[in-house]
C-alpha positions in Angstrom: 143.0 66.2 73.6 141.2 65.3 76.8 141.5 64.5 80.4 140.9 60.8 81.2 140.2 59.6 84.7 140.7 55.8 84.7 139.6 53.6 87.6 140.7 56.0 90.2 140.4 54.8 93.8 141.3 56.4 97.1 141.0 55.2 100.7 141.4 57.6 103.6 141.8 56.3 107.2 140.6 52.8 106.0 137.4 54.4 104.6 136.9 54.0 100.8 136.1 57.4 99.4 136.5 56.7 95.7 136.3 53.3 94.0 137.1 52.8 90.3 136.0 56.2 89.1 136.3 56.7 85.4 135.2 59.4 83.0 136.5 61.6 80.2 136.6 65.4 80.0 137.2 67.3 76.8 138.1 70.9 76.0 135.1 73.1 75.1 132.8 71.1 77.4 131.4 72.0 80.8 131.1 68.8 82.9 129.0 68.9 86.1 130.0 66.6 89.0 127.0 66.1 91.2 126.9 64.4 94.6 125.8 65.0 98.2 128.1 66.7 100.6 130.8 64.3 101.8 130.4 61.9 98.9 134.0 62.5 97.7 133.9 65.3 95.1 136.7 67.3 96.7 138.7 64.1 97.3 138.4 63.3 93.6 139.8 66.7 92.7 142.6 66.5 95.1 143.6 63.1 93.9 143.5 64.2 90.3 145.7 67.2 91.1 148.2 65.1 93.2 147.4 66.5 96.6 146.5 63.0 97.5 148.2 59.9 96.1 145.7 57.6 94.3 145.6 54.0 95.7 144.8 52.7 92.2 144.0 54.0 88.7 145.6 56.8 86.7 145.1 60.3 85.2 145.9 60.9 81.6 146.1 64.5 80.3 146.3 65.0 76.6 147.6 61.5 76.0 150.2 61.5 78.8 150.0 59.6 82.1 150.8 62.1 84.9 152.6 59.4 86.8 155.4 59.7 84.1 154.7 63.3 83.1 153.7 65.2 86.3 154.0 68.6 84.7 151.0 67.8 82.7 148.9 68.7 85.8 149.8 72.3 85.0 147.3 72.1 82.2 144.6 72.0 84.8 143.8 75.0 87.0 142.4 74.2 90.5 142.1 76.1 93.7 141.4 74.1 96.8 138.8 76.3 98.5 139.2 74.7 101.9 143.0 74.7 102.1 144.9 77.5 100.4 147.5 80.2 101.2 145.4 83.1 100.1 144.0 84.6 103.3 146.7 87.1 104.4 147.8 88.1 100.9 146.8 91.0 98.7 145.2 90.1 95.4 148.1 91.7 93.4 150.5 89.4 95.3 148.5 86.4 94.4 148.4 87.4 90.7 152.2 87.6 90.7 152.5 84.2 92.4 150.2 82.5 89.9 152.0 84.1 87.0 155.1 82.3 88.2 153.3 79.0 88.6 151.5 79.0 85.2 153.6 79.5 82.0 150.8 81.1 80.0 149.3 83.2 82.8 148.2 86.6 81.4 148.8 89.1 84.1 147.6 92.1 82.1 144.3 90.3 81.4 144.0 89.4 85.1 144.4 93.0 86.2 141.8 94.1 83.6 139.4 91.4 84.9 139.9 92.7 88.5 139.1 96.3 87.4 136.0 95.1 85.6 134.8 93.4 88.8 135.8 96.4 91.0 138.3 94.3 92.9 141.4 96.3 94.0 144.8 94.6 93.7 145.7 96.0 97.1 142.7 94.4 98.8 143.5 91.4 101.0 141.8 88.1 100.2 140.5 87.7 103.7 138.7 91.0 103.4 136.6 89.8 100.5 133.0 88.5 100.8 132.3 84.8 100.0 131.1 85.8 96.5 134.1 88.0 95.8 136.4 85.2 96.8 134.7 82.7 94.5 134.8 85.3 91.7 138.5 86.0 92.2 139.4 82.3 92.1 137.5 82.0 88.8 139.2 85.1 87.4 142.6 83.5 88.2 141.5 80.4 86.3 140.4 82.4 83.3 143.8 84.2 83.2 145.8 81.1 83.8 146.0 80.1 80.1 145.3 76.5 81.0 142.9 74.4 78.7 141.1 72.9 81.7 139.8 74.3 85.0 138.2 72.6 88.0 135.7 74.6 90.1 134.7 73.1 93.5 131.2 74.1 94.6 131.7 77.6 93.1 128.0 78.7 93.5 127.6 77.5 97.1 125.9 80.2 99.2 126.2 82.9 96.5 123.5 85.4 95.7 121.8 85.2 92.3 123.5 88.3 90.9 127.1 87.1 91.7 126.2 83.6 90.4 125.0 85.0 87.1 128.2 87.0 86.6 130.2 83.9 87.2 128.1 81.9 84.8 128.5 84.6 82.1 132.3 84.5 82.6 132.4 80.8 82.3 130.2 80.5 79.2 132.2 83.2 77.4 135.5 81.5 78.1 134.2 78.1 76.8 132.9 79.8 73.7 136.0 82.0 73.0 138.8 79.7 74.0 137.3 76.2 74.1 138.3 75.9 77.8 137.1 72.7 79.5 135.5 73.1 82.9 134.7 70.5 85.6 132.3 72.0 88.1 131.1 70.2 91.3 127.8 70.8 93.1 125.6 69.0 95.6 122.6 70.7 93.9 121.7 69.7 90.4 119.6 72.8 90.0 122.7 74.9 90.3 124.1 73.3 87.1 120.8 73.2 85.2 121.2 74.7 81.7 125.0 75.2 82.1 126.6 71.8 81.6 127.1 69.7 78.5 127.6 66.6 80.6 126.7 65.6 84.1 128.3 62.8 86.1 126.8 61.5 89.4 129.0 60.4 92.3 127.3 58.2 94.8 128.5 55.5 97.3 132.1 56.1 96.4 131.4 55.3 92.7 130.4 57.0 89.5 126.8 56.0 89.2 125.7 57.7 86.0 127.1 59.8 83.1 124.6 61.9 81.2 125.4 63.7 78.0 
């Protein structure tokens, strides 16, 4: 089992954003994707998830090319932090929506996680602080039942206490369920001591892959 990104390329408005990006991501591993702001980290995630159509290359999830088996993408949990439908909805409504989208979503566990983090199901997403929004998105991923989860800059702008709670949740999930996480950041220090593997995106390409 693994996620294989093979020579993925994407051009937007005649500007090359990704060129022949290849790496492998396995369950039970935390992979850090590091690169400056604007280098293409979010574009990579959106292309992997089918929000953008790749110009070249392919994504293989657990041995199946998603071009021929698009439902395989449901094995990866991803929230686009810049463009989502959350803002006007209550957290309980969002839990119900995601339970419909993911076959193995555990609603009971999600409600327990909300209670542990003192997040009310009746609270609206737009009323949450930045840290609470990041935490809520991660809790959704933990309850999704998927073997893989993508987190796009989850620690950006968070205070140290919220960050430590998020890290603890992530580490526990990897240890207990062998979930694989792909976490992006523009700051390598944010991922220090957390990742099993770090890949560096620079000048549209994957420049280094450190185990």
